[in-house]
N, C-alpha and C positions, 0 to 999 in steps of 0.2 A: 592550590592554586601553581603552584611551583610545576606539580605535574600537567596539569591540563592548560596552561598556558601555551605550550607549544603547540596544542593540537584548536586553539580559537578560530586561528582563520579557516581551516576545514568546519568547522563547526558553523561559523558566521555563512562561510559558501553552501553550504547545507541548507541554511536556514532560510537563503535568498533562495535558492532551487525549490525548497517545499512550499514556501510562501507563492512562489510567483505559478508554480503548478497547481496547486488550491484555488488562487486569485482565475488563473486560464478557464479550467474546468468549468466553474459557476459562470464566469463571464460569456466563454462562448454561447454557450446554451440558451441563457439569456439575450444576447445579441441576435443569434441566429434567429429566437422568436419575433425579435421584434425587425427582423429584416424580412419577415414573411415567409420563412423556412416554416414546413409542416415540422409536426411532433415526429411524425418517422425520418424527416431528414435529418433533425435533429440528433437522432438516436443513432442515425447512421455515422455523422460526426464523430458523437462519443465513441462509437464502435473503435472510429479510425485510430484514435490514441491508444487502445489497447490491444489492435491489432499490430498497431506499429510496435509498443512495450513488450508484447511477447516475442517478436524480432530480435527486438535488441536484447531479450534476455539471452536466446541462442548465441548472438555474436559476440556480446560484448569482451567476453573473455579472450576470444582469439585477437579482436583488436589491442585489448590493452596488453596483451603477451608480444604484439607485431609493435607498435609503435609508444608503449609505455603510457604511463598515467596522466603526466601533464598535458601530450599532444592529442591523448584520448580528448581527454575534458575541455581542450582548447577548440577543437572540431568541433565536437558535438555542441556547446554551448555557443559557438558563430552559429552555426545551421537551425539549431533551435530559436534564436534570437531571429534570426532572418524569415524563419516561418512563420513566425508570430505576426511580425510586420508585414508581410507578403499579404496577411488575410485581411486586412483593412485596404490594399488594395484590387484584389479581387474577389468579390462579394458574390460567391457561385459555391450552389453545395457539395461538388464535385471537387472543386479546388479545395473547399475546406476541408474536405475529408480526407485529402491528399497531405495538407498542411498538416493537419492532428496526427495522420500517419509517420508521417517523419517527425512531429516533436515525441510521440511516444515511442522511436526508438532513438532518439535524442537522449530523453530524459532517464530511459534504462541506462542507458551508457554514461548519463551523468551521476547518479546516484550509485551506480556499479564503483564507479571512481574514486568517489568521496568516500564511499563505506569500505573500499578496500584498501583506500588510503589510511585511514581511521584505524581499520581493524591493525594493520600491519604497522601501526607508532603506539595503540593503549600497550599497556602491560597489566598484568593482573592487580597490579597495586592502583591502578586509577580506574580500570574498566567499568567498573560498577558507577562511578560519578562521571564518566565520559558518558555512557548509555544514558544515565537519568537527566542531562544535561541536553542531549540528544533529543530525547523525548520532547523535555521542555520546549525546546527551539522546533520541533514537528508541531506538537499543539499553539504555541503561541502565534508562530509565522502563518499558519493556514486560517485561525480564528481571525488575527488582526487583518489578512489581505482580504478577507469577504467585506470589509467594510469600506475599501476600496471602491468599490462598486456603487454603493449609493452616494458616497462621499465625491468621487467623481462623475458619476453616469455613466450610463450603458450608452449613447449616442455619441457620434465622434470618434476622431482617432487616439483619444487618450488613453484609455486602458490599454490599447493594442501596443502605444508607445511605451507606457509605463514597464508592462511584459517583458519588451524587448530588452529594456534598458537593464531592469533586472538580471536578465540573463547574462547579458553583456557585464554589468558589474561583478558576476558572481566570479568573473576571472580574477577580480582582484586580491580577495583576502585570500585566495587560493595560491597565487603568486610570491604571497610571502611567506607561505608556508615553508617547510624545512625545504631547502633545495635540494637534498637528496631524495630523488625518486625512488617507491619502496619496489623492493622486487613483485614483477607480474606473478598473477596468482595462478594455482595450477589451473588448466583446462575443467569446465563442467560439464560431468558426463550427464545426458538426457536418455534415459533407458522407461519408457513408460510402461511397459510386462513390469519389469522389476519392482516401480514404483508401486502398480496395482498390487499384485503380490504382497509387498509390505504390509499394505495398509486400504482396502478398496474403501472403509468408509471414510477414510482422512481424504483420498483423492475426491470421491463426490463430493465432500465436506468444501474442498477447497474451489472446486466448479460451483457448487451452492451459493457460496459468499460471491463468488464473480457476478454471478446469475442475480444476486440481489441488492448488494453495496454498490456493484458499480452501477446497476440501472437507477440507485439513489443519487449517488453522487452525479450523474449524467442528467438525470431527468428530474429529480429534487427542485431545483431550481422552477421549470418547469410546473411541475403539480403547484407550486406555492405561489406562482403566479396567477394560474389559471383559477384558482380560489380564492382570489382577490386581495392576497397579502401586497403589500408595498414592500420598494427591492430594499429598505435598510429592515425589513421584515424579513424579506428573504435572505438576506447575508446572516441574521439572527439564527432562523430556520435552519440552514445549512450548518452554521456555528456548534448550535444546540447539537446537533447528529453528531459531530465532531466530539465534540466535549464528553459526551454521554458516553462514547467510545472505550473514553480512559475511566471511567468512574469504577464497572466490574470488572476490570480485566485481571487486576491482581487476588480481588476475592474470589472469582469462578477461579482463576489460576492456580490459586492455594488451595482449595477444596479438592480441584482434579488431583492434585500430585496425592491426596489424601485418598480417595475412593476410586471407584471406577472412574476414568475421565469420559466413557461415551456417556455416563447418566448426565454429567456435567455438561457435557454439548446438546444431550437432550432438553435440558433445563433451559440453558441459552436459546436452544431454536423455539421452545415454546414462547420465552418472553418475546423473542422477536416476533413471533406469529402474531400473540397477542395486540402486542403495540403497532402491530402493521393494520390487525383488521380494528383496533381503537381508530385510527387515523382515515380508516375510509367510510367508516360508518359513524366514528362517536364525536370527531373534532370538529366536523363542519368546516365552515371559512371561520372561526374562533381562533385568534391568533394564540394566544396563550395554551389553548389546547392542544393545537399544533403542535406548539414550542415543546409540550409536556411529551405530547406523543414522538416527537422525534427524538428527543432525549432518550426515552424510555427504548427505542427501536435502537440507536444507537449502543447504548449499554451493554444488550444484552446481541446484537449482532454483530458488532466490530469486532469482540473478542473470539468469537467463532473461528477464525483464521488461524490464530495462535494454539485455540483451541485443538484443530485438525492437525498444526503441525505437528506438535506436542506428541498427540497419540500415535502420529506417523513412525515418532522419533522412539516412542514406546516399542515398538515393535521391528526398528532395525538393527541389524547387526552391526559389528564394530567395521566401521568403514564406508558406511551407507548412509552417513547422516548428510554429507554434501548432497548426494544424490536425493535425498528427500528434500532438502532445503529449495534445492534449484527446481526439482519437479515439482513443490508446492507451489512454489510463484508462477510455474508456468502452467500447470492446470489453474490456476487463480485468472490468469489473464484469458484463457480460452471461455472461460465461462462469462469474463467481463465484456468480449467482444460479443457473444450471443445476447447478455442480459438487456443492455440499452437497445438493440437494436428489436428485441420480441417487444419490449415491454413498451416502447412509443409506437410500435404498432397497437398495442391496446386502448394505450393514452387515444390516437386517433379516433379509434372507433368507438369507446366507451366515456371519454374524459378523464378529469384527473386522478380521481380516484382509484380508476384500474391498477394507477401504479403499485397500490399496497393489497390492494387483492391480488394481484399478480404475483409481490412477494408472498405474503401468506400462504399462495396457493404452492410455490415451490418450497418454502419452509415446511407446509405440512407432509409435502411426500419425505422431505429428508428427515422428518421426525420417524415416518414409518420406515424407510430404509434403515435406520439408528436403531429401531425397536428388531428390525429383523438382524442386525449383526451382532446385538446384544446376545441373542438366544443362539446364533450359529459360531461364535468365538469368546473363550473364554477371558476375562481380563486377564491382563498382565499385573501379578502381585507390587505391590509398592515399593517394595524392597530389590524388586529386579528391574527398576525403568534405569535405564541410563541415564536420562536426562531430566531436569525438573522443566516444569511450565516455564513459557519465557515470551514476555510482551514483545510480537513482532510487528514490524512496519512491514509493508507491500512495496518496500521501495527497491530493493535487489537483493539477490542470496546472499551477499557479504553482511546485510544487516542478522542475520541467523547466526553467523558464526562471531559477529562483533558484541551481540547480546549471551554469546556462549559460556561468558562467567571462566573461573579461573580451572585449570587442568592439574591434579595432579602430577608431580614431579617422582620420579622413581629413583633421584640418585641427588645427595647434596642439596642445597637450598633451592628458594625456589627462582625459576627462570622466566628472564623475560618472555611474553607469549607475540612477539611480534616476529616478521617473516625470518629474519636474520636468526634467532635464536630458535625458532622452532628447527631452522636447517642443522642446526650446533645440536639440537638435542637429539636428532633423529642418527647424526654421525656418533654421539657419544653412546647411544642405543645399541648400535650395531657395531661398536668396538665392545 
């Protein structure tokens, strides 16, 4: 705990941000439905966040290098807080789309700032503990935040105010963090062609995850409400999908390190497809069947991003892992822009079951593509893979580095893996 204690303010800040973001995503969909927005317009509003997130992924490193971590965080938190409270003042689809776009840019910057700061502060001795606590913070804050919706209610201004207060209060713990601002991270390079050449399967896989999982996060509350679930049951439904996403992460990741990783990707995709079909045709309006179905869907669908990222890293050359990390997140964002839009259009035409029929169709096509890639390219032998499976959040590319684990050093005892020691190690290597 003496090693973790200095990081507690950053972890508290991350918990407030992740919880506020998870609450906002579910609440905005339900509130928009209550305000009379069509499902297509709700999908558009949801896509607005992902448009902003993609923009933020591209530009956040430049901002961090220009004005530093604390100024970046303060500016982004203030703008995101204002965008949240402004939505209750102007209830119009176009305005909500714009505010969600602004929120996406800000949250991309906020997550990148916190995770870059954490990455610069951890050492090999406390990296695993920090990562475990971070994942518990993620799971606990997102799950707990869902139950503020039935507790406070969808109507009125209260939840808008709570979201705005949370974003403002996220400044408090980070203000008590280490007063020495970390060194600005290196600029992130995006090279779409290079990433495709590294792994077409991983590139398509991350787009598929965006197309399906983002559609669930944006439109899952609409599906649940339209099949007749109560507000409390909707919160449980969304939480079950999130919790389910944790259950199979490590088992699937472990086996993907032992055998052809594409086979595990195929199994996870098939499991997601079956769960989606069950929700579409078997669960009906029964609460517990829907809870079980979405739990299974999350268990198989949520690990796909990490599996695809690990597969891309298997084929990446030395020095390309940062490009893979940034590129996978960017391609996920592209899929997440299109997914809610297209799925919401189908929901308007065919009703709530269309959400999971859509996800099943996308996953079926991805299964076919995975089989084609398995015949076109030989698997990387397990002893030649550059890094093992890592359970990744889709918050920023810096989480990939935070989850990277220790790196063996060539000289002397183990060096600290923060930003300053990395530079010292580089100078020693040059000498």
